[in-house]
Backbone atoms as SQL, in Angstrom:
CREATE TABLE atoms (id INTEGER PRIMARY KEY, chain TEXT, resi INTEGER, resn TEXT, atom TEXT, x REAL, y REAL, z REAL);
INSERT INTO atoms VALUES
  (1, 'A', 1, 'MET', 'N', -49.914, 10.523, 40.472),
  (2, 'A', 1, 'MET', 'CA', -48.664, 10.648, 39.733),
  (3, 'A', 1, 'MET', 'C', -49.021, 10.495, 38.257),
  (4, 'A', 2, 'THR', 'N', -48.510, 11.428, 37.503),
  (5, 'A', 2, 'THR', 'CA', -48.722, 11.429, 36.057),
  (6, 'A', 2, 'THR', 'C', -47.454, 10.972, 35.343),
  (7, 'A', 3, 'THR', 'N', -47.618, 10.006, 34.444),
  (8, 'A', 3, 'THR', 'CA', -46.487, 9.585, 33.686),
  (9, 'A', 3, 'THR', 'C', -46.841, 9.706, 32.195),
  (10, 'A', 4, 'SER', 'N', -45.849, 9.951, 31.374),
  (11, 'A', 4, 'SER', 'CA', -46.131, 9.937, 29.933),
  (12, 'A', 4, 'SER', 'C', -45.119, 9.001, 29.270),
  (13, 'A', 5, 'SER', 'N', -45.640, 8.450, 28.176),
  (14, 'A', 5, 'SER', 'CA', -44.784, 7.445, 27.509),
  (15, 'A', 5, 'SER', 'C', -44.924, 7.704, 26.009),
  (16, 'A', 6, 'THR', 'N', -43.762, 7.730, 25.325),
  (17, 'A', 6, 'THR', 'CA', -43.756, 7.834, 23.883),
  (18, 'A', 6, 'THR', 'C', -43.355, 6.500, 23.335),
  (19, 'A', 7, 'LYS', 'N', -44.128, 5.889, 22.488),
  (20, 'A', 7, 'LYS', 'CA', -43.758, 4.618, 21.918),
  (21, 'A', 7, 'LYS', 'C', -43.416, 4.832, 20.481),
  (22, 'A', 8, 'GLY', 'N', -42.160, 4.901, 20.157),
  (23, 'A', 8, 'GLY', 'CA', -41.713, 5.036, 18.810),
  (24, 'A', 8, 'GLY', 'C', -41.485, 6.490, 18.415),
  (25, 'A', 9, 'ALA', 'N', -41.047, 6.694, 17.206),
  (26, 'A', 9, 'ALA', 'CA', -40.751, 8.020, 16.707),
  (27, 'A', 9, 'ALA', 'C', -41.995, 8.696, 16.215),
  (28, 'A', 10, 'HIS', 'N', -41.974, 10.056, 16.204),
  (29, 'A', 10, 'HIS', 'CA', -43.094, 10.798, 15.738),
  (30, 'A', 10, 'HIS', 'C', -42.581, 12.169, 15.186),
  (31, 'A', 11, 'GLY', 'N', -43.276, 12.734, 14.239),
  (32, 'A', 11, 'GLY', 'CA', -42.866, 14.045, 13.787),
  (33, 'A', 11, 'GLY', 'C', -41.800, 14.030, 12.679),
  (34, 'A', 12, 'GLY', 'N', -41.335, 15.224, 12.359),
  (35, 'A', 12, 'GLY', 'CA', -40.364, 15.346, 11.294),
  (36, 'A', 12, 'GLY', 'C', -39.611, 16.700, 11.374),
  (37, 'A', 13, 'VAL', 'N', -38.525, 16.798, 10.601),
  (38, 'A', 13, 'VAL', 'CA', -37.806, 18.066, 10.602),
  (39, 'A', 13, 'VAL', 'C', -37.080, 18.135, 9.261),
  (40, 'A', 14, 'HIS', 'N', -37.070, 19.345, 8.672),
  (41, 'A', 14, 'HIS', 'CA', -36.318, 19.644, 7.470),
  (42, 'A', 14, 'HIS', 'C', -34.899, 19.913, 7.903),
  (43, 'A', 15, 'LEU', 'N', -33.984, 19.164, 7.343),
  (44, 'A', 15, 'LEU', 'CA', -32.561, 19.319, 7.701),
  (45, 'A', 15, 'LEU', 'C', -31.800, 20.302, 6.760),
  (46, 'A', 16, 'MET', 'N', -32.225, 20.326, 5.480),
  (47, 'A', 16, 'MET', 'CA', -31.579, 21.155, 4.518),
  (48, 'A', 16, 'MET', 'C', -32.476, 21.435, 3.361),
  (49, 'A', 17, 'THR', 'N', -32.445, 22.662, 2.873),
  (50, 'A', 17, 'THR', 'CA', -33.145, 23.107, 1.635),
  (51, 'A', 17, 'THR', 'C', -32.177, 23.878, 0.868),
  (52, 'A', 18, 'GLU', 'N', -31.969, 23.457, -0.399),
  (53, 'A', 18, 'GLU', 'CA', -31.047, 24.164, -1.301),
  (54, 'A', 18, 'GLU', 'C', -31.899, 24.777, -2.400),
  (55, 'A', 19, 'THR', 'N', -31.765, 26.105, -2.631),
  (56, 'A', 19, 'THR', 'CA', -32.522, 26.825, -3.642),
  (57, 'A', 19, 'THR', 'C', -31.603, 27.452, -4.679),
  (58, 'A', 20, 'ASP', 'N', -32.132, 27.610, -5.844),
  (59, 'A', 20, 'ASP', 'CA', -31.406, 28.308, -6.895),
  (60, 'A', 20, 'ASP', 'C', -31.583, 29.796, -6.680),
  (61, 'A', 21, 'SER', 'N', -30.513, 30.466, -6.437),
  (62, 'A', 21, 'SER', 'CA', -30.622, 31.929, -6.108),
  (63, 'A', 21, 'SER', 'C', -31.143, 32.759, -7.272),
  (64, 'A', 22, 'ALA', 'N', -31.020, 32.372, -8.476),
  (65, 'A', 22, 'ALA', 'CA', -31.504, 33.108, -9.627),
  (66, 'A', 22, 'ALA', 'C', -33.002, 32.953, -9.778),
  (67, 'A', 23, 'THR', 'N', -33.539, 31.727, -9.644),
  (68, 'A', 23, 'THR', 'CA', -34.942, 31.499, -9.874),
  (69, 'A', 23, 'THR', 'C', -35.750, 31.296, -8.641),
  (70, 'A', 24, 'LEU', 'N', -35.036, 31.183, -7.466),
  (71, 'A', 24, 'LEU', 'CA', -35.682, 30.937, -6.157),
  (72, 'A', 24, 'LEU', 'C', -36.428, 29.609, -6.125),
  (73, 'A', 25, 'THR', 'N', -36.162, 28.703, -7.006),
  (74, 'A', 25, 'THR', 'CA', -36.779, 27.344, -6.944),
  (75, 'A', 25, 'THR', 'C', -35.995, 26.442, -6.063),
  (76, 'A', 26, 'VAL', 'N', -36.675, 25.518, -5.448),
  (77, 'A', 26, 'VAL', 'CA', -36.045, 24.524, -4.564),
  (78, 'A', 26, 'VAL', 'C', -35.374, 23.476, -5.472),
  (79, 'A', 27, 'ARG', 'N', -34.080, 23.269, -5.234),
  (80, 'A', 27, 'ARG', 'CA', -33.305, 22.292, -6.042),
  (81, 'A', 27, 'ARG', 'C', -33.120, 20.960, -5.246),
  (82, 'A', 28, 'ARG', 'N', -33.048, 21.040, -3.927),
  (83, 'A', 28, 'ARG', 'CA', -32.822, 19.853, -3.170),
  (84, 'A', 28, 'ARG', 'C', -33.370, 20.055, -1.775),
  (85, 'A', 29, 'THR', 'N', -33.969, 19.011, -1.191),
  (86, 'A', 29, 'THR', 'CA', -34.411, 19.007, 0.230),
  (87, 'A', 29, 'THR', 'C', -34.033, 17.746, 0.859),
  (88, 'A', 30, 'VAL', 'N', -33.630, 17.864, 2.136),
  (89, 'A', 30, 'VAL', 'CA', -33.311, 16.671, 2.912),
  (90, 'A', 30, 'VAL', 'C', -34.091, 16.832, 4.211),
  (91, 'A', 31, 'ARG', 'N', -34.892, 15.794, 4.519),
  (92, 'A', 31, 'ARG', 'CA', -35.727, 15.842, 5.686),
  (93, 'A', 31, 'ARG', 'C', -35.653, 14.470, 6.454),
  (94, 'A', 32, 'LEU', 'N', -35.946, 14.540, 7.709),
  (95, 'A', 32, 'LEU', 'CA', -35.987, 13.375, 8.583),
  (96, 'A', 32, 'LEU', 'C', -37.398, 13.260, 9.119),
  (97, 'A', 33, 'GLU', 'N', -38.067, 12.147, 8.929),
  (98, 'A', 33, 'GLU', 'CA', -39.437, 12.030, 9.424),
  (99, 'A', 33, 'GLU', 'C', -39.685, 10.596, 9.947),
  (100, 'A', 34, 'ALA', 'N', -40.649, 10.485, 10.840),
  (101, 'A', 34, 'ALA', 'CA', -40.970, 9.221, 11.410),
  (102, 'A', 34, 'ALA', 'C', -41.733, 8.415, 10.406),
  (103, 'A', 35, 'ALA', 'N', -41.514, 7.110, 10.378),
  (104, 'A', 35, 'ALA', 'CA', -42.358, 6.230, 9.559),
  (105, 'A', 35, 'ALA', 'C', -43.774, 6.220, 10.163),
  (106, 'A', 36, 'ALA', 'N', -44.716, 5.774, 9.408),
  (107, 'A', 36, 'ALA', 'CA', -46.113, 5.782, 9.853),
  (108, 'A', 36, 'ALA', 'C', -46.300, 4.912, 11.094),
  (109, 'A', 37, 'ASP', 'N', -45.587, 3.819, 11.193),
  (110, 'A', 37, 'ASP', 'CA', -45.737, 2.916, 12.345),
  (111, 'A', 37, 'ASP', 'C', -44.897, 3.354, 13.588),
  (112, 'A', 38, 'GLY', 'N', -44.048, 4.416, 13.391),
  (113, 'A', 38, 'GLY', 'CA', -43.232, 4.921, 14.496),
  (114, 'A', 38, 'GLY', 'C', -42.056, 4.068, 14.855),
  (115, 'A', 39, 'LYS', 'N', -41.820, 2.957, 14.130),
  (116, 'A', 39, 'LYS', 'CA', -40.737, 2.102, 14.485),
  (117, 'A', 39, 'LYS', 'C', -39.417, 2.450, 13.847),
  (118, 'A', 40, 'SER', 'N', -39.437, 3.353, 12.894),
  (119, 'A', 40, 'SER', 'CA', -38.219, 3.807, 12.238),
  (120, 'A', 40, 'SER', 'C', -38.316, 5.236, 11.784),
  (121, 'A', 41, 'LEU', 'N', -37.138, 5.780, 11.375),
  (122, 'A', 41, 'LEU', 'CA', -37.035, 7.096, 10.855),
  (123, 'A', 41, 'LEU', 'C', -36.618, 7.051, 9.458),
  (124, 'A', 42, 'LEU', 'N', -37.080, 7.970, 8.625),
  (125, 'A', 42, 'LEU', 'CA', -36.742, 7.994, 7.196),
  (126, 'A', 42, 'LEU', 'C', -35.949, 9.301, 6.941),
  (127, 'A', 43, 'LEU', 'N', -34.794, 9.166, 6.319),
  (128, 'A', 43, 'LEU', 'CA', -34.117, 10.346, 5.812),
  (129, 'A', 43, 'LEU', 'C', -34.411, 10.365, 4.366),
  (130, 'A', 44, 'ILE', 'N', -35.095, 11.451, 3.895),
  (131, 'A', 44, 'ILE', 'CA', -35.599, 11.534, 2.573),
  (132, 'A', 44, 'ILE', 'C', -34.852, 12.704, 1.865),
  (133, 'A', 45, 'ASP', 'N', -34.114, 12.333, 0.788),
  (134, 'A', 45, 'ASP', 'CA', -33.342, 13.294, 0.006),
  (135, 'A', 45, 'ASP', 'C', -33.945, 13.398, -1.401),
  (136, 'A', 46, 'VAL', 'N', -34.503, 14.584, -1.681),
  (137, 'A', 46, 'VAL', 'CA', -35.141, 14.843, -2.945),
  (138, 'A', 46, 'VAL', 'C', -34.249, 15.842, -3.707),
  (139, 'A', 47, 'ASP', 'N', -33.784, 15.403, -4.886),
  (140, 'A', 47, 'ASP', 'CA', -32.795, 16.188, -5.624),
  (141, 'A', 47, 'ASP', 'C', -33.317, 16.473, -7.039),
  (142, 'A', 48, 'THR', 'N', -33.503, 17.719, -7.356),
  (143, 'A', 48, 'THR', 'CA', -34.008, 18.172, -8.660),
  (144, 'A', 48, 'THR', 'C', -32.930, 19.049, -9.369),
  (145, 'A', 49, 'ARG', 'N', -31.656, 18.915, -9.003),
  (146, 'A', 49, 'ARG', 'CA', -30.640, 19.810, -9.503),
  (147, 'A', 49, 'ARG', 'C', -30.350, 19.603, -11.003),
  (148, 'A', 50, 'LYS', 'N', -30.563, 18.380, -11.529),
  (149, 'A', 50, 'LYS', 'CA', -30.369, 18.148, -12.976),
  (150, 'A', 50, 'LYS', 'C', -31.714, 18.465, -13.658),
  (151, 'A', 51, 'PRO', 'N', -31.736, 19.310, -14.660),
  (152, 'A', 51, 'PRO', 'CA', -32.964, 19.670, -15.310),
  (153, 'A', 51, 'PRO', 'C', -33.729, 18.419, -15.836),
  (154, 'A', 52, 'GLY', 'N', -35.023, 18.362, -15.549),
  (155, 'A', 52, 'GLY', 'CA', -35.884, 17.294, -16.044),
  (156, 'A', 52, 'GLY', 'C', -35.768, 15.965, -15.246),
  (157, 'A', 53, 'ILE', 'N', -34.916, 15.914, -14.218),
  (158, 'A', 53, 'ILE', 'CA', -34.717, 14.729, -13.490),
  (159, 'A', 53, 'ILE', 'C', -34.996, 15.001, -11.944),
  (160, 'A', 54, 'GLN', 'N', -35.860, 14.202, -11.390),
  (161, 'A', 54, 'GLN', 'CA', -36.137, 14.280, -9.928),
  (162, 'A', 54, 'GLN', 'C', -35.696, 12.942, -9.308),
  (163, 'A', 55, 'ARG', 'N', -34.745, 13.019, -8.404),
  (164, 'A', 55, 'ARG', 'CA', -34.289, 11.768, -7.778),
  (165, 'A', 55, 'ARG', 'C', -34.632, 11.839, -6.299),
  (166, 'A', 56, 'GLU', 'N', -35.296, 10.811, -5.827),
  (167, 'A', 56, 'GLU', 'CA', -35.654, 10.728, -4.381),
  (168, 'A', 56, 'GLU', 'C', -35.041, 9.427, -3.816),
  (169, 'A', 57, 'VAL', 'N', -34.202, 9.606, -2.776),
  (170, 'A', 57, 'VAL', 'CA', -33.554, 8.514, -2.130),
  (171, 'A', 57, 'VAL', 'C', -34.041, 8.462, -0.645),
  (172, 'A', 58, 'ARG', 'N', -34.425, 7.312, -0.184),
  (173, 'A', 58, 'ARG', 'CA', -34.864, 7.197, 1.216),
  (174, 'A', 58, 'ARG', 'C', -33.924, 6.203, 1.958),
  (175, 'A', 59, 'TYR', 'N', -33.588, 6.615, 3.179),
  (176, 'A', 59, 'TYR', 'CA', -32.804, 5.769, 4.073),
  (177, 'A', 59, 'TYR', 'C', -33.653, 5.537, 5.321),
  (178, 'A', 60, 'GLU', 'N', -33.544, 4.366, 5.858),
  (179, 'A', 60, 'GLU', 'CA', -34.299, 3.953, 7.046),
  (180, 'A', 60, 'GLU', 'C', -33.345, 3.594, 8.166),
  (181, 'A', 61, 'ILE', 'N', -33.681, 4.080, 9.386),
  (182, 'A', 61, 'ILE', 'CA', -32.899, 3.787, 10.584),
  (183, 'A', 61, 'ILE', 'C', -33.852, 3.750, 11.772),
  (184, 'A', 62, 'THR', 'N', -33.540, 2.927, 12.805),
  (185, 'A', 62, 'THR', 'CA', -34.341, 2.950, 13.963),
  (186, 'A', 62, 'THR', 'C', -33.964, 4.131, 14.837),
  (187, 'A', 63, 'PRO', 'N', -34.894, 4.580, 15.735),
  (188, 'A', 63, 'PRO', 'CA', -34.495, 5.658, 16.629),
  (189, 'A', 63, 'PRO', 'C', -33.269, 5.304, 17.500),
  (190, 'A', 64, 'ALA', 'N', -33.184, 4.027, 17.947),
  (191, 'A', 64, 'ALA', 'CA', -32.067, 3.599, 18.797),
  (192, 'A', 64, 'ALA', 'C', -30.763, 3.696, 18.017),
  (193, 'A', 65, 'GLU', 'N', -30.768, 3.328, 16.740),
  (194, 'A', 65, 'GLU', 'CA', -29.534, 3.360, 15.891),
  (195, 'A', 65, 'GLU', 'C', -29.175, 4.798, 15.652),
  (196, 'A', 66, 'LEU', 'N', -30.139, 5.698, 15.427),
  (197, 'A', 66, 'LEU', 'CA', -29.828, 7.112, 15.242),
  (198, 'A', 66, 'LEU', 'C', -29.206, 7.714, 16.492),
  (199, 'A', 67, 'ILE', 'N', -29.767, 7.420, 17.637),
  (200, 'A', 67, 'ILE', 'CA', -29.315, 7.921, 18.927),
  (201, 'A', 67, 'ILE', 'C', -27.838, 7.443, 19.111),
  (202, 'A', 68, 'ALA', 'N', -27.597, 6.175, 18.826),
  (203, 'A', 68, 'ALA', 'CA', -26.261, 5.616, 19.010),
  (204, 'A', 68, 'ALA', 'C', -25.262, 6.293, 18.043),
  (205, 'A', 69, 'ALA', 'N', -25.664, 6.499, 16.793),
  (206, 'A', 69, 'ALA', 'CA', -24.799, 7.283, 15.829),
  (207, 'A', 69, 'ALA', 'C', -24.466, 8.673, 16.230),
  (208, 'A', 70, 'ILE', 'N', -25.471, 9.381, 16.775),
  (209, 'A', 70, 'ILE', 'CA', -25.174, 10.758, 17.232),
  (210, 'A', 70, 'ILE', 'C', -24.265, 10.726, 18.408),
  (211, 'A', 71, 'ARG', 'N', -24.446, 9.824, 19.361),
  (212, 'A', 71, 'ARG', 'CA', -23.584, 9.695, 20.492),
  (213, 'A', 71, 'ARG', 'C', -22.156, 9.324, 20.095),
  (214, 'A', 72, 'ALA', 'N', -22.027, 8.442, 19.127),
  (215, 'A', 72, 'ALA', 'CA', -20.708, 7.985, 18.693),
  (216, 'A', 72, 'ALA', 'C', -19.989, 9.048, 17.835),
  (217, 'A', 73, 'HIS', 'N', -20.688, 9.840, 17.051),
  (218, 'A', 73, 'HIS', 'CA', -20.032, 10.747, 16.140),
  (219, 'A', 73, 'HIS', 'C', -20.324, 12.192, 16.398),
  (220, 'A', 74, 'GLY', 'N', -21.288, 12.536, 17.301),
  (221, 'A', 74, 'GLY', 'CA', -21.564, 13.927, 17.597),
  (222, 'A', 74, 'GLY', 'C', -20.659, 14.407, 18.694),
  (223, 'A', 75, 'ALA', 'N', -20.616, 15.685, 18.879),
  (224, 'A', 75, 'ALA', 'CA', -19.837, 16.294, 19.906),
  (225, 'A', 75, 'ALA', 'C', -20.753, 16.668, 21.073),
  (226, 'A', 76, 'GLU', 'N', -20.421, 16.151, 22.254),
  (227, 'A', 76, 'GLU', 'CA', -21.215, 16.499, 23.457),
  (228, 'A', 76, 'GLU', 'C', -20.968, 17.922, 23.816),
  (229, 'A', 77, 'LEU', 'N', -22.020, 18.674, 24.091),
  (230, 'A', 77, 'LEU', 'CA', -21.927, 20.035, 24.452),
  (231, 'A', 77, 'LEU', 'C', -21.639, 20.175, 25.974),
  (232, 'A', 78, 'PRO', 'N', -20.634, 20.967, 26.314),
  (233, 'A', 78, 'PRO', 'CA', -20.265, 21.073, 27.728),
  (234, 'A', 78, 'PRO', 'C', -21.336, 21.840, 28.513),
  (235, 'A', 79, 'GLY', 'N', -21.587, 21.402, 29.702),
  (236, 'A', 79, 'GLY', 'CA', -22.523, 22.082, 30.612),
  (237, 'A', 79, 'GLY', 'C', -23.976, 22.039, 30.256),
  (238, 'A', 80, 'GLU', 'N', -24.369, 21.228, 29.338),
  (239, 'A', 80, 'GLU', 'CA', -25.765, 21.203, 28.906),
  (240, 'A', 80, 'GLU', 'C', -26.501, 20.090, 29.739),
  (241, 'A', 81, 'ASN', 'N', -27.305, 20.561, 30.721),
  (242, 'A', 81, 'ASN', 'CA', -28.154, 19.697, 31.534),
  (243, 'A', 81, 'ASN', 'C', -27.431, 18.469, 32.128),
  (244, 'A', 82, 'HIS', 'N', -26.224, 18.639, 32.574),
  (245, 'A', 82, 'HIS', 'CA', -25.525, 17.597, 33.259),
  (246, 'A', 82, 'HIS', 'C', -25.867, 17.699, 34.737),
  (247, 'A', 83, 'ALA', 'N', -26.506, 16.619, 35.233),
  (248, 'A', 83, 'ALA', 'CA', -26.882, 16.646, 36.657),
  (249, 'A', 83, 'ALA', 'C', -26.242, 15.470, 37.382),
  (250, 'A', 84, 'ASP', 'N', -25.969, 15.685, 38.676),
  (251, 'A', 84, 'ASP', 'CA', -25.408, 14.546, 39.450),
  (252, 'A', 84, 'ASP', 'C', -26.508, 13.601, 39.807),
  (253, 'A', 85, 'ALA', 'N', -26.102, 12.348, 40.073),
  (254, 'A', 85, 'ALA', 'CA', -27.080, 11.320, 40.454),
  (255, 'A', 85, 'ALA', 'C', -27.863, 11.737, 41.671),
  (256, 'A', 86, 'ALA', 'N', -27.256, 12.493, 42.550),
  (257, 'A', 86, 'ALA', 'CA', -27.914, 12.936, 43.771),
  (258, 'A', 86, 'ALA', 'C', -29.130, 13.872, 43.455),
  (259, 'A', 87, 'ASP', 'N', -29.128, 14.552, 42.327),
  (260, 'A', 87, 'ASP', 'CA', -30.219, 15.410, 41.932),
  (261, 'A', 87, 'ASP', 'C', -31.435, 14.702, 41.503),
  (262, 'A', 88, 'HIS', 'N', -31.352, 13.368, 41.292),
  (263, 'A', 88, 'HIS', 'CA', -32.472, 12.587, 40.776),
  (264, 'A', 88, 'HIS', 'C', -33.225, 11.875, 41.863),
  (265, 'A', 89, 'GLY', 'N', -32.905, 12.161, 43.138),
  (266, 'A', 89, 'GLY', 'CA', -33.574, 11.436, 44.171),
  (267, 'A', 89, 'GLY', 'C', -34.615, 12.225, 44.742);
């Protein structure tokens, strides 16, 4: 029997990129990535919309807290992988 286990968060995803349509330069990026130790996730918001100023703000959350927030505030999609308990035996 093969089992797999993931301990902590890993990887990352770009959530938003804002570009200036005239110059095609990136003005703002927001990404979510795992901390090096995998115990938390970082939401990193880099904003260069004001000329000469780069602002980077980091927020930290645990994977369990993010999952709880999505479940509390997200909309459950109907019919997506909903299985009866009998299907798991």
